[in-house]
C-alpha angles and dihedrals in degrees: 000000000000117000118226117240116258113246113216115213113210113240118225116211117209116211111209091332093294092149091057099036096061096059090043090055092051091050089047091052092049092047090051089051093049092048091045089056100043096043095042094123088062101032095050097064090037093056091043090052094051092049090048091049092052093045091050096048095091088050094051090045091054090053091048091053087062088060095263114147118249097250094050089044092053092046091048091050093050093045090050092054091043089053093049091051092044089055091048091051091046090054094045102046100067090046091050092050092048091053090049092052092049093047094111094052094042088054091053091046091053093048090050093051094045094045094112091050090048095051088052091051091047090055092050092048091048090055091047093049090052092051092048091048090052093048094048098039110146116240120259113279097018119123123216124204120204122198122198121215124203114226120195117197117198110204121203113230119247091234092053091048091052093046091053096047104034099074093053093046093049092050091049092050090046092048092050092048094052094044093049087050093051093047091050096046095048101033094114095048090045091052091052090049093051092051090058091060101075115079097210131059095234090056091051091052091049092048090050093052091046089056093045093050092045091054090045101044102033102030100043090038092056094043091051090048091051092052093049094045090051087055089050090049092052094045091048093048092049092047093050093046090054088052090050094240112165116253091009092171093055095050092048093052088048091055092048092050094043089055090072086072105068123221098003108039105067095039090050091054094044088053091051095049089049089057089050089050090049090053095044105043136057100195115078098213091065090043090055094042093064100065090038092056094046093046090051089053092046093050094047090051098045098039103034119010101042095045088050102049099027114075118249087231086082095054113121137185109285094220091049090051092048093046093046090050092050093046099047090038090057095043099040108018124226094341090055090054091050095048096040097090094046091051090046090054090047090054096047090048091055089044090053092065099041116076091204090062098043088113090060091048090054093049093049096045119095101218110342132012122283091235093064092056091046095048093073093060118105119258123265114282093213091051092049090053094046095045113110116252094251094052090044089058091046091050090051 
């Protein structure tokens, strides 16, 4: 009797469930993406409120340092931001209405100035049409029947569009403002409540460091950017006013706000202002001077001012920033593109304190992980005071 050979089945050893964890991470990321897209009407104002609360934290802290209670300080911060936005909207609305009224004449002016380019394109199109007719000529004796179809386009009026979208936008803005006020007013009590959640002392210390670094990296980063982009708006408005560009204040403010969206925001506004200069001026030197001046201001801000005054601890991988802006811009629109970078900094800060997410921290960092830059920071003063005597001696 011949014995059958024994077949050895290789054994796979799972280390900490890594073979199961990776597919679960992929499924969790996909689920988060689906929920983020389906629940965008709720998540867009929520993310905007979180970003606003983090950006207004230094302002509320400044009010509290002059002995103002936390709730009035939060209300004053939100009210100050609302007044600034209302002022910008009051400046922009008359300009936008005047541009809408002048749309027919502006179209004629643009066609007149681009007449030479249009003739060149018409000549190229005529040649291409002749080549296409020669290539698709019907054989002799064949008959062709052409049928014409009538297409009816029903346009929705502008007033109807505004009437249908305005209530939802107003509700989202109101919800974001109220939520930002509540987060600002109760941020200290929320911090104490979060510190009660972990069961161990080490986890409480880690959570306290995460909240400190989130406030330091995201809050101060956004506030510094707001100050820098306000200076960009002022400089752009002054430069455009000196060049006699119509509605210079509006375009300067637009460039400052668009700078919050890296890579695409400022170039898009510069192209739009260039079109305005092409419609407004007859001399080409001044038309060319408009994009040149705005480009110089943008390059000076992005390459010199921001890297100098904004800490390098907030630097992220360029590819990760571009992909996050594109993804959230596709999912949530303009608001998603604006909050993409703050949310990415928030995610990288949390990943810097969790060993299981160290790979994500390395992928999001620009040159070296965030945890190495945060490791040189001094320990928490509150943790040092509350640390038991035996642990304090061991730490020394």
